[in-house]
C-alpha positions in Angstrom: 3.1 53.8 -34.1 2.2 55.3 -37.5 3.5 53.6 -40.6 4.8 55.1 -43.9 6.0 53.1 -46.9 9.6 53.8 -45.9 9.3 55.2 -42.4 7.7 54.3 -39.0 6.7 57.2 -36.8 7.3 56.5 -33.1 6.5 58.4 -30.0 8.9 57.5 -27.1 9.4 58.9 -23.6 12.9 59.1 -22.2 15.0 60.2 -19.3 18.0 62.6 -19.9 20.4 59.9 -20.9 18.0 58.2 -23.3 17.0 61.6 -24.7 20.7 62.4 -25.4 21.0 59.2 -27.4 17.7 59.7 -29.2 18.6 63.2 -30.3 21.9 61.8 -31.7 19.8 59.5 -33.9 20.4 56.3 -31.8 17.7 53.8 -31.1 17.8 53.2 -27.4 16.8 49.9 -25.8 14.4 50.3 -22.9 12.8 53.5 -23.9 9.0 53.6 -23.6 7.5 53.3 -27.1 3.9 54.3 -27.2 1.9 52.8 -30.1 -1.0 55.2 -30.1 0.7 58.6 -29.7 -2.5 60.6 -30.6 -4.2 60.0 -27.3 -3.8 62.6 -24.4 -1.8 62.1 -21.2 1.3 60.6 -22.8 4.0 62.4 -20.9 4.8 61.6 -17.3 6.6 64.1 -15.0 10.4 63.8 -15.2 10.4 62.4 -18.7 10.6 64.0 -22.2 8.7 62.9 -25.2 10.3 62.4 -28.6 8.3 62.0 -31.9 10.7 60.3 -34.3 10.9 58.8 -37.8 12.6 55.5 -38.0 13.7 54.0 -41.3 12.7 50.4 -42.1 16.0 49.4 -43.6 19.1 48.0 -41.9 21.2 50.4 -39.9 18.4 53.0 -40.2 18.7 56.2 -38.1 16.1 57.5 -35.7 15.4 61.0 -36.8 13.8 63.2 -34.0 10.9 65.3 -35.4 9.5 66.9 -32.2 10.5 67.2 -28.6 7.6 67.3 -26.1 8.3 68.8 -22.7 6.3 70.3 -19.9 6.3 74.1 -19.7 8.3 74.2 -16.5 11.0 71.9 -17.9 11.7 74.0 -21.1 14.2 76.2 -19.4 16.3 73.4 -18.0 16.2 71.4 -21.3 17.3 74.3 -23.5 20.0 75.4 -21.1 21.3 71.9 -20.7 21.8 71.4 -24.4 23.3 74.8 -24.9 25.9 74.0 -22.3 26.6 70.3 -22.6 25.7 69.5 -26.3 26.1 72.8 -28.2 26.0 70.9 -31.5 22.3 70.2 -30.8 21.5 73.8 -29.7 19.3 75.6 -30.5 16.8 72.7 -30.5 14.0 74.6 -32.1 15.9 75.2 -35.3 15.9 71.6 -36.3 13.1 69.9 -34.4 9.7 71.1 -33.2 9.6 72.1 -29.6 6.1 71.3 -28.2 4.3 71.1 -24.9 1.8 68.3 -24.1 -1.1 70.8 -24.7 -0.1 71.4 -28.3 1.1 67.9 -29.0 -2.2 66.3 -27.8 -4.0 68.6 -30.3 -2.1 67.0 -33.2 -4.0 64.3 -35.1 -1.3 63.3 -37.6 2.1 64.0 -39.0 0.4 66.8 -41.1 -1.5 69.2 -38.9 -3.9 71.4 -41.0 -5.1 74.8 -39.8 -8.9 74.9 -39.4 -10.4 78.2 -40.7 -14.0 77.3 -41.7 -13.9 79.7 -44.8 -12.5 82.6 -42.8 -9.1 82.9 -44.5 -10.2 85.8 -46.6 -11.6 87.7 -43.6 -8.4 87.1 -41.5 -6.3 88.2 -44.5 -8.1 91.5 -44.8 -7.7 92.2 -41.1 -4.0 91.3 -41.2 -3.4 93.8 -44.0 -5.4 96.5 -42.3 -3.4 96.2 -39.1 -0.1 96.3 -41.1 -1.3 99.4 -42.9 -2.3 101.2 -39.7 1.0 100.3 -37.9 3.2 101.3 -40.9 1.1 104.3 -41.9 1.2 103.2 -45.5 -1.3 102.1 -48.1 -1.4 98.4 -49.0 0.3 99.1 -52.3 3.4 100.3 -50.4 3.4 97.5 -47.8 6.0 94.8 -47.6 4.8 91.2 -47.1 7.0 90.9 -44.0 5.0 93.7 -42.3 1.9 91.5 -42.5 3.8 88.5 -40.9 4.8 90.8 -38.0 1.2 91.7 -37.0 -0.6 90.4 -33.9 -3.6 89.5 -36.1 -1.4 87.1 -38.2 -0.1 85.5 -35.0 -3.6 85.1 -33.5 -5.1 83.8 -36.8 -2.5 81.1 -37.1 -2.7 80.2 -33.4 -6.5 80.1 -33.4 -6.7 77.9 -36.5 -3.9 75.5 -35.5 -4.3 75.2 -31.7 -7.6 74.9 -30.0 -6.7 76.2 -26.5 -4.4 79.2 -27.3 -5.8 82.5 -26.0 -5.3 85.9 -27.6 -3.3 87.1 -24.6 -0.9 84.2 -24.8 -0.2 84.9 -28.5 0.3 88.6 -27.9 2.6 88.1 -24.9 4.8 85.8 -26.9 4.8 88.2 -29.8 5.8 91.1 -27.5 8.5 88.9 -25.9 9.9 88.0 -29.4 10.0 91.7 -30.2 11.9 92.5 -27.1 14.4 89.6 -27.8 15.1 90.8 -31.4 14.7 94.5 -31.1 15.7 95.3 -27.6 14.5 98.7 -26.6 14.6 99.9 -30.2 10.9 100.9 -30.2 9.9 104.5 -29.8 7.3 105.5 -27.2 5.2 106.9 -30.0 5.2 103.6 -31.9 4.2 101.7 -28.7 1.3 104.1 -28.2 0.1 103.5 -31.8 0.4 99.7 -31.4 -1.6 99.8 -28.2 -4.4 101.9 -29.8 -4.6 99.7 -32.9 -4.7 96.5 -30.7 -7.4 98.0 -28.6 -9.5 98.5 -31.7 -8.7 94.9 -32.9 -9.8 93.0 -29.8 -13.6 92.8 -30.6 -12.7 92.0 -34.2 -10.4 89.1 -33.1 -13.1 87.8 -30.9 -15.6 87.8 -33.8 -13.2 86.0 -36.2 -12.2 83.5 -33.6 -15.9 82.7 -33.0 -16.4 82.3 -36.7 -13.3 80.1 -37.0 -14.1 77.9 -34.1 -17.9 78.0 -34.7 -18.5 79.3 -31.1 -20.9 82.2 -31.5 -21.1 82.8 -27.7 -17.3 83.4 -27.3 -16.3 86.9 -26.4 -19.4 87.8 -24.4 -22.7 89.5 -25.1 -21.1 92.5 -26.9 -19.6 90.2 -29.5 -22.7 88.0 -30.3 -24.6 90.5 -32.4 -21.4 91.2 -34.4 -20.8 87.5 -35.0 -24.4 87.1 -36.1 -24.2 90.0 -38.5 -20.9 88.7 -40.0 -22.5 85.2 -40.4 -25.5 86.8 -42.1 -23.3 88.7 -44.5 -21.3 85.6 -45.4 -24.5 83.6 -46.0 -25.9 86.4 -48.2 -22.8 86.5 -50.3 -22.7 82.8 -50.6 -26.3 82.9 -51.9 -25.6 86.0 -54.0 -28.5 87.7 -52.3 -29.2 91.3 -53.4 -30.2 92.4 -49.9 -27.0 91.6 -48.1 -26.9 95.1 -46.5 -30.2 94.5 -44.8 -29.2 91.0 -43.7 -26.0 92.5 -42.1 -27.9 95.2 -40.3 -30.8 93.3 -38.7 -28.8 91.7 -35.9 -27.4 95.1 -35.0 -30.5 97.2 -34.9 -30.8 97.1 -31.1 -27.4 98.8 -30.8 -27.5 100.9 -34.0 -31.1 101.9 -35.0 -29.6 104.1 -37.7 -28.8 100.9 -39.6 -32.5 100.5 -40.6 -31.6 102.6 -43.6 -29.6 99.7 -44.9 -32.8 98.0 -46.0 -33.0 100.5 -48.8 -29.3 100.8 -49.5 -29.4 99.2 -53.0 -31.7 102.0 -54.2 -29.6 104.8 -52.6 -27.6 107.2 -54.7 -23.9 107.6 -53.9 -24.6 111.0 -52.4 -27.2 109.5 -50.0 -24.8 106.8 -49.0 -22.1 109.3 -48.2 -24.6 111.3 -46.0 -25.5 108.0 -44.2 -21.8 107.3 -43.7 -21.3 110.8 -42.2 -24.2 110.1 -39.9 -22.7 106.9 -38.7 -19.2 108.3 -38.1 -20.8 111.2 -36.2 -22.6 108.7 -34.0 -19.3 106.8 -33.5 -17.6 110.0 -32.4 -20.3 110.7 -29.9 -20.5 107.1 -28.6 -19.4 106.6 -25.0 -16.2 104.7 -24.8 -17.7 102.4 -22.2 -20.4 101.3 -24.6 -18.2 98.8 -26.5 -21.2 97.1 -28.0 -22.5 100.2 -29.8 -19.1 101.3 -30.9 -18.4 97.9 -32.4 -21.7 97.8 -34.2 -21.3 101.3 -35.5 -17.8 100.5 -36.7 -19.0 97.4 -38.6 -21.9 99.1 -40.4 -19.9 102.2 -41.2 -17.0 100.0 -42.4 -19.3 98.0 -44.6 -20.9 101.1 -46.0 -17.4 102.3 -47.0 -17.0 99.2 -49.2 -20.2 100.0 -51.2 -20.4 103.8 -50.8 -19.5 104.8 -54.4 -22.6 103.3 -56.1 -21.7 99.8 -55.0 -18.0 99.9 -55.6 -15.3 100.0 -52.9 -14.3 103.4 -51.5 -11.8 102.6 -48.8 -10.4 106.1 -49.0 -13.3 107.2 -46.8 -12.1 105.2 -43.8 -8.3 105.5 -44.5 -8.4 109.3 -44.3 -10.1 108.9 -40.8 -7.5 106.3 -39.6 -6.0 108.8 -37.1 -9.3 109.3 -35.3 -11.0 105.9 -35.9 -8.5 103.2 -36.6 -11.3 100.6 -36.1 -13.1 101.9 -39.2 -10.3 100.8 -41.5 -10.2 97.4 -39.9 -14.0 96.9 -40.0 -14.0 98.0 -43.6 -11.3 95.5 -44.6 -13.1 92.8 -42.6 -16.5 93.5 -44.1 -15.1 93.6 -47.6 -13.4 90.2 -47.1 -16.1 88.2 -45.2 -17.4 85.3 -47.2 -14.6 85.6 -49.8 -13.6 82.0 -50.7 -11.4 82.9 -53.7 -8.2 83.9 -52.0 -5.7 83.1 -54.7 -6.2 86.2 -56.8 -4.3 89.5 -56.6 -6.5 91.2 -54.0 -4.8 94.1 -52.1 -2.2 94.4 -54.8 -1.1 90.8 -54.4 -0.8 90.9 -50.6 -4.1 89.0 -50.0 -2.9 85.9 -51.9 0.5 85.9 -50.0 -1.2 86.3 -46.6 -3.8 83.7 -47.3 -1.1 81.2 -48.5 0.8 81.6 -45.2 -2.3 81.3 -43.1 -3.3 78.1 -44.8 0.2 76.5 -44.7 0.0 73.2 -42.8 2.4 72.2 -40.1 4.3 69.2 -41.2 6.0 67.5 -38.3 8.2 65.4 -40.6 9.8 68.6 -42.0 12.3 70.8 -40.1 11.0 74.0 -38.6 11.4 77.1 -40.8 12.0 79.5 -37.9 15.3 80.9 -36.7 14.3 79.9 -33.1 11.3 79.4 -30.9 10.5 82.1 -28.5 10.7 79.8 -25.5 14.2 78.9 -26.3 15.1 82.5 -27.1 14.1 83.5 -23.6 16.5 81.0 -22.2 19.5 81.5 -24.5 19.4 85.3 -25.2 21.8 87.3 -23.0 20.9 91.0 -22.8 24.3 91.8 -21.2 26.1 91.1 -24.5 26.5 93.4 -27.4 24.7 90.9 -29.6 22.1 89.3 -27.2 21.3 86.6 -29.7 24.8 85.2 -30.2 24.0 81.9 -28.4 21.0 81.4 -30.8 23.4 81.3 -33.7 21.1 83.5 -35.9 22.4 83.8 -39.5 19.9 86.4 -40.7 20.8 90.1 -40.7 17.7 92.2 -40.7 14.6 90.0 -40.3 14.1 86.9 -38.1 11.4 84.3 -38.1 10.4 83.4 -34.6 8.0 80.6 -33.6 5.5 81.7 -31.0 3.9 78.2 -31.1 4.7 75.3 -33.4 3.8 76.4 -36.9 3.1 80.1 -35.9 6.2 81.9 -37.2 6.2 85.7 -37.1 8.7 88.1 -38.8 10.6 90.4 -36.4 13.1 93.1 -37.5 16.4 92.8 -35.8 17.7 95.8 -33.8 20.0 98.1 -35.7 22.8 97.6 -33.1 22.8 93.9 -33.8 23.0 94.5 -37.6 25.9 96.9 -37.1 27.7 94.4 -34.9 27.4 91.7 -37.5 28.6 94.1 -40.2 31.7 95.0 -38.2 32.4 91.3 -37.6 32.1 90.7 -41.4 34.5 93.6 -42.0 37.1 92.1 -39.7 36.8 88.7 -41.4 37.2 90.3 -44.9 40.3 92.2 -43.8 42.0 88.8 -43.3 42.3 88.9 -39.5 40.3 88.2 -36.4 40.7 91.7 -35.0 42.4 95.0 -35.8 46.2 95.1 -36.5 48.4 95.2 -33.5 49.5 98.7 -32.7 46.3 100.2 -34.2 42.9 99.9 -32.5 44.2 97.3 -30.1 46.8 99.8 -28.8 49.5 97.1 -29.1 47.7 94.9 -26.5 47.5 91.3 -27.7 44.9 90.2 -25.1 41.8 91.5 -26.9 42.9 89.7 -30.0 43.6 86.5 -28.1 40.2 86.7 -26.3 38.4 87.1 -29.6 40.3 84.2 -31.2 39.5 81.7 -28.4 35.9 82.9 -27.7 34.3 80.5 -30.2 35.9 77.5 -28.4 34.9 78.5 -24.9 31.5 80.1 -25.6 29.4 76.9 -25.3 30.9 76.2 -21.8 30.0 79.5 -20.3 26.3 79.7 -21.2 24.6 80.1 -17.9 21.7 77.8 -17.1 20.1 80.5 -15.1 20.3 83.4 -17.6 18.6 86.7 -16.7 14.8 86.8 -17.2 14.7 90.4 -18.3 13.7 89.5 -21.9 11.2 86.9 -20.8 7.5 87.5 -21.0 5.2 87.0 -18.0 4.0 83.7 -19.4 7.6 82.3 -19.1 8.2 83.5 -15.5 4.8 82.4 -14.4 5.6 78.8 -15.7 8.8 78.9 -13.7 7.0 80.0 -10.5 4.4 77.2 -10.9 7.2 74.7 -11.2 8.9 75.9 -8.0 5.6 75.7 -6.1 5.1 72.1 -7.2 8.6 71.1 -6.1 8.0 72.6 -2.6 
């Protein structure tokens, strides 16, 4: 039990009946109260955990802060409350929905992301990905485009939760996009996303290794890149004049051409441009199977673009090559941001400050979630057969949704145009003063459509199927369901 001047934080485990009472704010006799809720192994099979705040005064309410449930039980829990207690559904809009794996990583009511001075680097890569996907310069980007990137999702997940893998975060992001956008994504856009993400994978591995201080993560091909980025960060912290040489030394085995970096401070802008052309030509000739050399070439060429014009940034060099080498833009933005500890200025036309602020935002379990719903609950309650598949999630936004991939990892997802149009038509009907069209007009004199629309809000909670279709679910959700069935056998 953790104490606060006016509150006590309790972690209890409950069966279904006790859970119902706890979520209504009632203190239930006989529930298992665990004093030290930070230790692992707190949740037995068949029970649900509740982290709650309890007032110290008379008649104080028990306020649920987080519901902790095993992966294989999430579907049953969310479906049960959508059907039987619709006033509490969706759960993830008012309390944090957590699994034992994430809950055991929490060390207090406030859970801080751990970046190890890599916020600036992550911010640069987030903005680079948003630029490449949108086909715009950072001056024309919307902040929401940055919050929709896979890099933002992976950065938050990596810093908040120790055991989250890249693929888990990406699968949940793709699932959230399918839930909110349906099939409203062109094949051309999907191809662009796949190509950009392929270029990003070694960069994510490097940043994750720097964030978690695990240099060996990502395999042999990533270790030289991590060593080079660490050397660059140390050189900038020490304000060393030979930072280019320090960056290049760990990469000389893969990129002998980088020996020229030792004399980079004395080079003229013209000589630097010739060296840049040499590196990009080598990148074009590099075998796609040789990921180590391609990554090293991308890093040194990207760094050179940041100092090509006599020591000043010349990102136009890489941006004009984004169609052929998207990785050059990403490496350039990463190299320019590594070691940057002052992230509250107006870098990238103000985007850098906004992205860094969101990356650093702590997860406070005593505050309600800021998402529209969690992706696990969205998979259960979304109904692709309806005109508005998200109707059971009670979404009140029109064009942009905030979806939690993990607790505290909220991404921005545009809503499908068809859903927006459906909402607009509903608003138009309400403004006209009736539930539907006038009798004898669009309804053709038939009262049944009007009657059905009038009574639907009252019967909707009772017809939500517990076994909704899985078509919108990602493989991570269906795999958890299969594991659960195997255990029961």
